C-alpha positions as CSV (number, residue, x, y, z in Angstrom):
1,X,0.1,0.1,0.0
2,X,1.6,3.5,-0.8
3,X,2.3,6.4,1.6
4,X,2.5,10.0,0.9
5,X,6.2,11.1,0.4
6,X,5.9,14.5,-0.9
7,X,3.2,17.3,-1.2
8,X,2.2,20.4,-3.0
9,X,1.0,23.4,-1.3
10,X,-0.5,26.8,-2.6
11,X,0.3,30.1,-1.4
12,X,-1.6,30.0,1.8
13,X,0.3,26.7,2.9
14,X,-2.7,24.6,2.4
15,X,-1.8,21.0,0.9
16,X,-3.5,21.0,-2.5
17,X,-1.8,17.6,-4.0
18,X,0.4,14.6,-2.9
19,X,3.0,12.4,-4.5
20,X,2.8,8.7,-3.4
21,X,5.8,6.5,-3.1
22,X,4.7,4.4,-6.1
23,X,4.9,7.5,-8.3
24,X,1.4,8.8,-8.5
25,X,0.7,12.3,-8.2
26,X,-3.0,13.0,-6.6
27,X,-5.0,16.1,-6.1
28,X,-5.9,16.6,-2.5
29,X,-9.5,15.6,-3.4
30,X,-8.1,12.5,-5.0
31,X,-6.0,11.8,-2.2
32,X,-9.0,12.0,0.2
33,X,-11.0,9.6,-1.7
34,X,-8.3,7.1,-1.7
35,X,-7.5,7.4,1.9
36,X,-11.1,6.8,2.7
37,X,-11.0,3.7,0.6
38,X,-8.1,2.7,2.9
39,X,-5.7,2.8,-0.2
40,X,-3.1,5.1,1.4
41,X,-1.1,3.9,4.3
42,X,-0.5,6.2,7.4
43,X,-3.3,8.7,7.0
44,X,-7.0,9.0,7.7
45,X,-9.7,11.5,6.7
46,X,-11.0,13.9,9.1
47,X,-13.8,16.4,9.0
48,X,-13.7,19.9,10.1
49,X,-16.5,21.6,11.7
50,X,-17.4,23.4,8.5
51,X,-17.8,19.9,6.7
52,X,-14.7,20.0,4.8
53,X,-12.5,16.8,4.8
54,X,-9.1,16.8,5.3
55,X,-6.1,14.3,5.5
56,X,-4.1,13.7,8.8
57,X,-1.3,11.4,9.8
58,X,-2.3,8.5,12.3
59,X,-1.9,9.4,15.8
60,X,1.3,7.9,17.1
61,X,3.1,8.0,13.8
62,X,6.7,9.8,14.0
63,X,6.3,13.6,14.1
64,X,8.6,13.9,11.2
65,X,6.1,12.1,8.8
66,X,3.4,14.9,9.6
67,X,2.1,15.8,6.1
68,X,3.2,19.4,6.6
69,X,6.8,18.3,7.3
70,X,7.3,16.4,4.1
71,X,9.2,17.8,1.3
72,X,7.5,19.9,-1.6
73,X,6.7,18.6,-5.0
């Protein structure tokens, strides 16, 4: 199962896309859909109070693997 190894961010610092270790590049929407299906290792989908879905690393995972800490694409 692939993991996220790089991210793409917009000017506000929001993650807009990800690169998986299998080479695929996904928009954040696609990544959320794949994570909901259980197809990306180490992340889950959360829902903000405004109803917007977002990706999070699993609790207890290494802080260095936090999505905001990953290198940029």
